VOPAGU-2260 file (C-alpha; in pm, 1 decimal, decimal comma):
REM VOPAGU-2260
SITE   aa  ch    i         X         Y         Z
SITE  MET   A    0   11666,4   -3104,2   -2418,1
SITE  THR   A    1   11916,7   -3382,0   -2356,2
SITE  VAL   A    2   11760,9   -3724,6   -2436,0
SITE  ARG   A    3   11815,9   -3985,6   -2128,2
SITE  THR   A    4   11841,1   -4342,7   -2211,4
SITE  ALA   A    5   11862,9   -4671,6   -1978,7
SITE  VAL   A    6   12007,7   -4955,7   -2139,9
SITE  MET   A    7   11939,4   -5268,9   -1976,6
SITE  GLY   A    8   12206,8   -5508,2   -2046,6
SITE  ALA   A    9   12561,7   -5474,5   -2060,4
SITE  GLY   A   10   12655,3   -5753,0   -2299,7
SITE  SER   A   11   12832,7   -5656,3   -2626,0
SITE  TRP   A   12   12555,9   -5491,3   -2822,5
SITE  GLY   A   13   12404,8   -5324,4   -2524,1
SITE  THR   A   14   12746,1   -5164,7   -2450,2
SITE  VAL   A   15   12792,5   -5065,4   -2795,9
SITE  PHE   A   16   12417,1   -4909,2   -2809,8
SITE  ALA   A   17   12513,7   -4707,4   -2493,7
SITE  LYS   A   18   12835,7   -4601,4   -2667,3
SITE  LEU   A   19   12651,0   -4500,8   -2953,5
SITE  LEU   A   20   12385,8   -4290,2   -2773,7
SITE  CYS   A   21   12643,0   -4133,5   -2602,4
SITE  ASP   A   22   12824,4   -4045,6   -2935,5
SITE  ALA   A   23   12477,4   -3883,6   -3053,4
SITE  GLY   A   24   12467,0   -3661,8   -2746,5
SITE  GLY   A   25   12250,6   -3834,4   -2536,2
SITE  GLU   A   26   12299,1   -3909,9   -2141,3
SITE  VAL   A   27   12295,4   -4286,6   -2077,5
SITE  ALA   A   28   12269,4   -4525,9   -1797,8
SITE  LEU   A   29   12395,6   -4869,6   -1858,0
SITE  TRP   A   30   12255,8   -5125,7   -1657,2
SITE  GLY   A   31   12450,4   -5486,5   -1592,3
SITE  ARG   A   32   12383,9   -5735,2   -1351,6
SITE  ARG   A   33   12743,6   -5815,3   -1263,9
SITE  ALA   A   34   12942,6   -5566,7   -1057,3
SITE  LYS   A   35   13264,7   -5681,7   -1214,6
SITE  VAL   A   36   13143,7   -5551,5   -1554,9
SITE  VAL   A   37   12992,2   -5253,5   -1416,7
SITE  ASP   A   38   13291,9   -5167,5   -1229,3
SITE  ALA   A   39   13527,8   -5191,9   -1511,9
SITE  ILE   A   40   13303,1   -4979,7   -1731,8
SITE  ASN   A   41   13303,4   -4695,0   -1442,9
SITE  GLU   A   42   13678,5   -4718,1   -1369,4
SITE  ARG   A   43   13869,9   -4824,8   -1690,5
SITE  ARG   A   44   13599,9   -4698,0   -1927,6
SITE  GLU   A   45   13623,7   -5041,1   -2092,3
SITE  ASN   A   46   13363,8   -5364,0   -2081,5
SITE  THR   A   47   13674,0   -5618,2   -2013,2
SITE  GLU   A   48   13421,7   -5917,8   -2020,6
SITE  TYR   A   49   13233,9   -5843,5   -2363,4
SITE  LEU   A   50   13414,6   -5556,3   -2573,1
SITE  PRO   A   51   13791,9   -5560,2   -2459,1
SITE  GLY   A   52   13987,0   -5299,5   -2634,9
SITE  THR   A   53   13690,0   -5067,5   -2699,3
SITE  VAL   A   54   13741,6   -4736,5   -2510,7
SITE  LEU   A   55   13385,1   -4598,6   -2385,4
SITE  PRO   A   56   13268,7   -4240,4   -2335,7
SITE  GLU   A   57   13363,1   -4067,5   -2008,4
SITE  LYS   A   58   13011,8   -3970,2   -1979,2
SITE  LEU   A   59   12869,3   -4322,9   -1974,2
SITE  ARG   A   60   12747,2   -4424,7   -1632,7
SITE  ALA   A   61   12710,7   -4796,9   -1546,3
SITE  THR   A   62   12502,4   -4939,2   -1239,9
SITE  THR   A   63   12375,3   -5286,8   -1078,1
SITE  ASP   A   64   12052,3   -5101,2    -967,0
SITE  PRO   A   65   11787,5   -5101,8   -1216,8
SITE  ALA   A   66   11583,2   -4825,5   -1046,6
SITE  GLU   A   67   11888,7   -4600,0   -1065,3
SITE  ALA   A   68   11938,4   -4700,5   -1450,8
SITE  LEU   A   69   11575,8   -4638,2   -1526,9
SITE  ASP   A   70   11521,3   -4299,6   -1334,5
SITE  GLY   A   71   11371,3   -4044,6   -1564,1
SITE  ALA   A   72   11463,0   -4240,0   -1871,8
SITE  ASP   A   73   11290,2   -4115,4   -2192,0
SITE  PHE   A   74   11411,6   -4459,8   -2382,3
SITE  VAL   A   75   11446,1   -4793,4   -2223,0
SITE  ALA   A   76   11648,1   -5010,3   -2428,2
SITE  LEU   A   77   11624,5   -5360,0   -2354,8
SITE  ALA   A   78   11938,8   -5579,6   -2466,8
SITE  VAL   A   79   11910,2   -5896,1   -2265,0
SITE  PRO   A   80   11896,3   -6236,3   -2403,1
SITE  ALA   A   81   11574,3   -6318,3   -2560,7
SITE  GLN   A   82   11480,0   -6585,5   -2318,0
SITE  THR   A   83   11547,2   -6396,8   -2013,2
SITE  LEU   A   84   11326,0   -6088,6   -2121,6
SITE  ARG   A   85   11006,0   -6192,4   -1935,4
SITE  GLU   A   86   11163,6   -6257,2   -1619,2
SITE  ASN   A   87   11371,5   -5960,2   -1625,1
SITE  LEU   A   88   11089,2   -5726,2   -1725,2
SITE  LYS   A   89   10885,3   -5838,6   -1447,9
SITE  VAL   A   90   11129,9   -5707,4   -1187,7
SITE  TRP   A   91   11173,2   -5390,5   -1396,2
SITE  THR   A   92   10826,2   -5274,3   -1482,1
SITE  PRO   A   93   10717,1   -5113,5   -1146,3
SITE  LEU   A   94   11028,1   -4895,5   -1227,0
SITE  LEU   A   95   10955,4   -4792,4   -1575,6
SITE  PRO   A   96   10901,3   -4429,0   -1640,9
SITE  PRO   A   97   10519,4   -4363,2   -1727,0
SITE  GLU   A   98   10596,3   -4189,5   -2066,0
SITE  SER   A   99   10917,2   -4397,0   -2164,4
SITE  VAL   A  100   10935,7   -4581,9   -2490,6
SITE  LEU   A  101   11051,4   -4943,5   -2471,4
SITE  VAL   A  102   11322,7   -5015,9   -2716,6
SITE  SER   A  103   11380,3   -5388,1   -2792,6
SITE  LEU   A  104   11750,1   -5441,7   -2916,4
SITE  MET   A  105   11676,4   -5857,2   -2898,2
SITE  LYS   A  106   11631,9   -6077,1   -3196,5
SITE  GLY   A  107   11464,6   -6381,7   -3091,1
SITE  VAL   A  108   11119,1   -6521,8   -3057,7
SITE  GLU   A  109   11001,8   -6651,7   -2723,2
SITE  LEU   A  110   11013,3   -7030,0   -2651,3
SITE  GLY   A  111   10652,8   -7162,9   -2527,1
SITE  THR   A  112   10450,2   -6874,6   -2623,8
SITE  CYS   A  113   10597,4   -6781,3   -2977,0
SITE  ARG   A  114   10584,6   -6405,9   -2912,0
SITE  ARG   A  115   10802,6   -6169,1   -3082,6
SITE  MET   A  116   10995,6   -5953,6   -2832,4
SITE  SER   A  117   10768,0   -5662,1   -2882,7
SITE  GLU   A  118   10459,1   -5872,2   -2784,3
SITE  VAL   A  119   10617,6   -6006,1   -2463,6
SITE  ILE   A  120   10702,7   -5623,9   -2375,5
SITE  CYS   A  121   10341,3   -5509,9   -2428,7
SITE  GLU   A  122   10230,8   -5797,9   -2222,0
SITE  VAL   A  123   10463,1   -5793,4   -1916,1
SITE  ALA   A  124   10480,5   -5436,7   -1913,4
SITE  GLY   A  125   10115,8   -5366,7   -1975,3
SITE  VAL   A  126   10195,6   -5067,2   -2243,3
SITE  PRO   A  127   10023,9   -5032,4   -2560,3
SITE  ASP   A  128   10226,2   -5121,0   -2889,8
SITE  ASP   A  129   10265,7   -4767,1   -2980,9
SITE  ARG   A  130   10511,9   -4732,0   -2672,8
SITE  VAL   A  131   10731,5   -5011,2   -2786,5
SITE  ALA   A  132   11007,0   -4961,5   -3065,6
SITE  VAL   A  133   11231,6   -5218,7   -3226,6
SITE  PHE   A  134   11599,1   -5116,5   -3309,0
SITE  CYS   A  135   11773,6   -5363,0   -3573,8
SITE  GLY   A  136   11966,3   -5392,3   -3875,0
SITE  PRO   A  137   12335,3   -5531,3   -3986,4
SITE  ASN   A  138   12525,9   -5436,5   -3671,0
SITE  LEU   A  139   12792,7   -5621,8   -3567,2
SITE  ALA   A  140   12904,6   -5498,5   -3204,9
SITE  ARG   A  141   13261,3   -5479,5   -3258,9
SITE  GLU   A  142   13265,0   -5291,5   -3600,9
SITE  VAL   A  143   13008,4   -5030,9   -3471,8
SITE  ALA   A  144   13210,4   -4996,3   -3169,0
SITE  ALA   A  145   13501,8   -4881,9   -3376,0
SITE  GLY   A  146   13289,6   -4630,0   -3546,0
SITE  GLN   A  147   13282,8   -4814,2   -3878,5
SITE  PRO   A  148   12998,8   -4661,4   -4131,3
SITE  ALA   A  149   12681,2   -4868,1   -4029,9
SITE  ALA   A  150   12313,6   -4806,4   -4049,6
SITE  ALA   A  151   11997,3   -4938,0   -3840,4
SITE  VAL   A  152   11625,7   -4931,9   -3871,1
SITE  ALA   A  153   11419,5   -4762,2   -3586,6
SITE  ALA   A  154   11065,6   -4931,4   -3590,9
SITE  CYS   A  155   10777,4   -4808,0   -3392,4
SITE  VAL   A  156   10395,9   -4826,2   -3500,5
SITE  ASP   A  157   10363,0   -4464,6   -3383,6
SITE  GLU   A  158   10586,6   -4265,2   -3643,6
SITE  GLU   A  159   10671,0   -3972,1   -3415,4
SITE  ARG   A  160   10837,3   -4228,1   -3155,7
SITE  ALA   A  161   11026,4   -4388,7   -3463,5
SITE  ARG   A  162   11153,7   -4047,0   -3541,3
SITE  ARG   A  163   11247,3   -3954,5   -3183,6
SITE  LEU   A  164   11468,3   -4269,2   -3156,2
SITE  GLN   A  165   11614,3   -4227,2   -3481,1
SITE  ALA   A  166   11731,7   -3847,9   -3388,3
SITE  ALA   A  167   11857,3   -4020,8   -3042,2
SITE  THR   A  168   12086,2   -4272,6   -3230,2
SITE  MET   A  169   12223,9   -4089,1   -3538,5
SITE  THR   A  170   12597,3   -4018,2   -3546,9
SITE  PRO   A  171   12843,4   -3919,4   -3812,1
SITE  TYR   A  172   12924,3   -4296,0   -3852,4
SITE  PHE   A  173   12589,6   -4433,9   -3783,0
SITE  ARG   A  174   12277,5   -4382,0   -4012,2
SITE  VAL   A  175   11910,9   -4455,9   -3882,9
SITE  TYR   A  176   11612,1   -4495,7   -4097,5
SITE  THR   A  177   11266,2   -4519,5   -3949,3
SITE  SER   A  178   10960,8   -4770,8   -4021,4
SITE  THR   A  179   10648,9   -4858,8   -3893,4
SITE  ASP   A  180   10661,8   -5255,3   -3960,8
SITE  VAL   A  181   10740,8   -5378,3   -3632,8
SITE  ILE   A  182   10644,8   -5741,1   -3739,5
SITE  GLY   A  183   10869,3   -5720,2   -4056,1
SITE  CYS   A  184   11183,9   -5583,2   -3855,8
SITE  GLU   A  185   11139,3   -5827,0   -3581,1
SITE  LEU   A  186   11122,1   -6137,2   -3788,9
SITE  GLY   A  187   11404,4   -6020,2   -3998,7
SITE  GLY   A  188   11599,9   -6016,2   -3703,5
SITE  ALA   A  189   11498,8   -6343,5   -3572,3
SITE  VAL   A  190   11516,3   -6556,9   -3881,0
SITE  LYS   A  191   11855,3   -6447,3   -3992,7
SITE  ASN   A  192   12016,8   -6589,5   -3711,1
SITE  ILE   A  193   11858,1   -6927,8   -3762,6
SITE  VAL   A  194   11969,8   -6903,2   -4155,4
SITE  ALA   A  195   12325,4   -6798,6   -4023,7
SITE  LEU   A  196   12355,9   -7129,6   -3804,2
SITE  CYS   A  197   12258,1   -7338,4   -4123,4
SITE  VAL   A  198   12528,9   -7122,0   -4326,5
SITE  GLY   A  199   12785,4   -7186,0   -4055,5
SITE  MET   A  200   12711,0   -7553,6   -4056,1
SITE  ALA   A  201   12781,1   -7542,5   -4435,6
SITE  VAL   A  202   13093,7   -7358,5   -4398,0
SITE  GLY   A  203   13202,9   -7603,1   -4146,4
SITE  LEU   A  204   13130,7   -7883,6   -4374,8
SITE  GLY   A  205   13367,4   -7729,6   -4647,6
SITE  PHE   A  206   13104,9   -7578,8   -4856,1
SITE  GLY   A  207   13180,4   -7263,9   -5045,0
SITE  ASP   A  208   12999,5   -6947,8   -5179,0
SITE  SER   A  209   12727,3   -7101,8   -5392,1
SITE  THR   A  210   12611,1   -7298,4   -5111,8
SITE  ARG   A  211   12620,4   -6998,6   -4870,1
SITE  ALA   A  212   12413,6   -6797,4   -5147,7
SITE  LEU   A  213   12174,1   -7060,4   -5160,8
SITE  LEU   A  214   12118,0   -7077,1   -4791,1
SITE  MET   A  215   12070,7   -6684,0   -4796,3
SITE  THR   A  216   11856,0   -6646,8   -5062,6
SITE  ARG   A  217   11598,3   -6923,8   -4961,2
SITE  GLY   A  218   11638,0   -6821,8   -4604,6
SITE  LEU   A  219   11516,5   -6493,9   -4681,4
SITE  ALA   A  220   11238,5   -6645,5   -4892,3
SITE  GLU   A  221   11101,8   -6835,4   -4603,8
SITE  THR   A  222   11131,1   -6518,7   -4378,6
SITE  ALA   A  223   10934,8   -6328,2   -4627,4
SITE  ARG   A  224   10661,9   -6619,5   -4629,6
SITE  LEU   A  225   10634,6   -6600,9   -4246,5
SITE  GLY   A  226   10605,1   -6226,9   -4246,8
SITE  ALA   A  227   10351,8   -6240,9   -4491,4
SITE  ALA   A  228   10125,0   -6456,5   -4277,7
SITE  LEU   A  229   10182,8   -6251,5   -3983,4
SITE  GLY   A  230   10114,7   -5921,3   -4169,6
SITE  ALA   A  231   10434,1   -5785,1   -4249,9
SITE  ASP   A  232   10535,0   -5548,9   -4527,9
SITE  GLU   A  233   10721,2   -5756,1   -4782,6
SITE  HIS   A  234   10932,8   -5460,3   -4892,0
SITE  THR   A  235   11092,8   -5480,9   -4539,4
SITE  PHE   A  236   11266,1   -5786,9   -4620,4
SITE  ALA   A  237   11471,9   -5613,5   -4904,1
SITE  GLY   A  238   11612,0   -5371,6   -4652,6
SITE  LEU   A  239   11848,0   -5336,0   -4368,4
SITE  ALA   A  240   11618,9   -5527,8   -4115,9
SITE  GLY   A  241   11586,9   -5796,2   -4370,2
SITE  MET   A  242   11847,7   -5882,7   -4628,0
SITE  GLY   A  243   12092,2   -5628,2   -4455,8
SITE  ASP   A  244   12092,4   -5799,5   -4138,4
SITE  LEU   A  245   12094,5   -6153,2   -4322,9
SITE  ILE   A  246   12411,5   -6080,0   -4510,9
SITE  ALA   A  247   12602,1   -5933,6   -4208,7
SITE  THR   A  248   12514,1   -6224,2   -3994,3
SITE  CYS   A  249   12562,2   -6502,6   -4252,3
SITE  SER   A  250   12880,7   -6358,7   -4379,3
SITE  SER   A  251   13103,7   -6243,5   -4089,6
SITE  PRO   A  252   13317,7   -6448,4   -3867,9
SITE  LEU   A  253   13229,7   -6203,7   -3615,8
SITE  SER   A  254   12891,4   -6335,8   -3594,6
SITE  ARG   A  255   12803,0   -6557,9   -3310,8
SITE  ASN   A  256   12530,6   -6762,6   -3479,5
SITE  ARG   A  257   12736,3   -6836,7   -3794,0
SITE  THR   A  258   13030,4   -6929,8   -3577,5
SITE  PHE   A  259   12801,2   -7164,5   -3368,6
SITE  GLY   A  260   12683,1   -7345,5   -3666,3
SITE  GLU   A  261   13042,8   -7359,1   -3810,4
SITE  ASN   A  262   13181,4   -7526,3   -3492,9
SITE  LEU   A  263   12895,1   -7769,5   -3539,7
SITE  GLY   A  264   12960,1   -7832,4   -3899,8
SITE  ARG   A  265   13337,6   -7901,9   -3814,5
SITE  GLY   A  266   13227,8   -8218,2   -3589,5
SITE  MET   A  267   13181,3   -8062,5   -3249,2
SITE  THR   A  268   12890,5   -8172,7   -3030,0
SITE  LEU   A  269   12632,1   -7943,7   -2927,5
SITE  GLU   A  270   12760,2   -7972,3   -2581,7
SITE  GLN   A  271   13088,8   -7885,7   -2685,6
SITE  VAL   A  272   13002,7   -7567,8   -2887,3
SITE  VAL   A  273   12766,1   -7443,1   -2600,1
SITE  ALA   A  274   13094,3   -7476,1   -2364,3
SITE  VAL   A  275   13301,7   -7249,0   -2593,9
SITE  THR   A  276   13033,7   -6995,1   -2682,0
SITE  LYS   A  277   13074,9   -6709,7   -2438,2
SITE  GLN   A  278   12778,2   -6506,9   -2557,0
SITE  THR   A  279   12440,9   -6583,6   -2666,6
SITE  ALA   A  280   12341,2   -6733,3   -2990,7
SITE  GLU   A  281   11966,2   -6644,2   -3027,4
SITE  GLY   A  282   11907,1   -6871,1   -3309,9
SITE  VAL   A  283   11994,9   -7176,3   -3120,8
SITE  LYS   A  284   11675,6   -7144,4   -2875,5
SITE  SER   A  285   11455,3   -6920,4   -3111,8
SITE  SER   A  286   11465,7   -7179,4   -3393,2
SITE  GLU   A  287   11212,6   -7386,7   -3225,8
SITE  ALA   A  288   10983,7   -7119,4   -3155,4
SITE  VAL   A  289   11008,4   -6981,8   -3506,8
SITE  LEU   A  290   10910,9   -7329,7   -3650,9
SITE  GLU   A  291   10632,0   -7356,9   -3400,2
SITE  LEU   A  292   10496,2   -7013,3   -3513,3
SITE  ALA   A  293   10551,4   -7099,5   -3876,3
SITE  ARG   A  294   10344,6   -7432,0   -3826,2
SITE  LYS   A  295   10082,9   -7245,3   -3646,9
SITE  HIS   A  296   10028,6   -7017,1   -3973,7
SITE  ASN   A  297   10062,9   -7317,9   -4230,3
SITE  VAL   A  298   10400,4   -7152,2   -4344,1
SITE  GLU   A  299   10682,7   -7395,1   -4514,9
SITE  MET   A  300   11010,3   -7318,2   -4340,5
SITE  PRO   A  301   11261,0   -7603,1   -4454,8
SITE  ILE   A  302   11588,5   -7428,6   -4347,9
SITE  THR   A  303   11431,3   -7358,4   -4002,9
SITE  GLU   A  304   11313,8   -7698,1   -3971,3
SITE  ALA   A  305   11662,9   -7850,9   -4078,6
SITE  VAL   A  306   11826,8   -7648,2   -3781,6
SITE  VAL   A  307   11578,2   -7737,8   -3561,9
SITE  ASN   A  308   11624,9   -8132,8   -3656,0
SITE  VAL   A  309   12004,5   -8074,0   -3608,8
SITE  LEU   A  310   11992,9   -7884,6   -3262,2
SITE  ARG   A  311   11680,2   -8055,8   -3108,6
SITE  HIS   A  312   11664,5   -8392,0   -3260,6
SITE  GLY   A  313   12025,7   -8496,2   -3329,7
SITE  MET   A  314   11998,1   -8523,0   -3708,1
SITE  PRO   A  315   12343,8   -8573,6   -3840,8
SITE  ILE   A  316   12426,4   -8220,4   -4030,4
SITE  LYS   A  317   12489,8   -8422,4   -4344,3
SITE  ASP   A  318   12153,4   -8579,2   -4331,5
SITE  ALA   A  319   11991,8   -8224,2   -4295,5
SITE  ALA   A  320   12182,7   -8113,6   -4596,1
SITE  ILE   A  321   12056,8   -8383,6   -4806,5
SITE  SER   A  322   11703,6   -8328,6   -4699,3
SITE  LEU   A  323   11726,0   -7964,7   -4803,6
SITE  ILE   A  324   11862,9   -8030,7   -5115,9
SITE  SER   A  325   11651,5   -8312,9   -5234,0
SITE  ARG   A  326   11330,7   -8105,7   -5186,2
SITE  SER   A  327   11063,5   -8153,3   -5466,5
SITE  PRO   A  328   11132,0   -7898,9   -5753,2
SITE  LYS   A  329   10900,6   -7570,6   -5795,1
SITE  PRO   A  330   10917,1   -7239,8   -5947,8
SITE  GLU   A  331   11150,3   -6987,2   -5814,0
SITE  ARG   A  332   10971,0   -6657,2   -5732,2
SITE  TYR   A  333   10974,5   -6426,0   -5431,9
SITE  GLY   A  334   10820,4   -6568,9   -5121,0
SITE  VAL   A  335   10780,8   -6940,0   -5256,7
């Protein structure tokens, strides 16, 4: 039986995920809020706003009507900016098919509540956690759109539903693994954006590979510390959802979070960078929520704190760098 998926959000990753599902043999409806984007997809087979140059499958159908998109969906993939999820989902919840699996494609933590995206979904949609899945990994939209070899993790506390999502997204160029560690997968995806902001700042300042390696490695350590406090499996952070996503986001010029940080490091003001950033850099807003979550659990996250100091409190980037490098010495072991 053909699997039907509603992808709610026609940004770059939502559009690529819809293409991936079509390539895997599924039936896909892509919801977008702007008629201009939706019409271009339906008429020109191209998302001219977010993914120009990528030819989309003929069978991909786009709509501005959420009821039309959600009708009969087996999976509902949520691909809106993390901080808009709650308000969007309030509107969509009455339209959700009763047995659909809700899949988070978002990599953030909600401001004000410090909730992970799966927790927001459960709360707003009123569904148990075994109906919520997370899809994450080192997936740069343009590379996946081009059919370059890539992989991801489909995570759900219900193993059978994780396997169903895996089957719906496997293609000859895209490999999917399963996991039951939703917490670890979500934290890996959220915190790597913050580390990428810091790496970008370092690149913008002119620092080289040694500095990038330092920040990525210690960024992974503080992610693992927070994960341990929240009950995640530490092995998750050595896999695609942890180290894999971190490497891709911190290393690639295609990464919007790294690019955002790089612009700051080169001397642009926060307002200037926001003005030239066309798509959401999730780490900018999630950094504050992640730091608050860490403090609630008495977890030390110095890189996250440095990023928040720069973004929210106006600390000069060079002062933030000094604060990191001058921290008190300690032994180096995993998770410390």
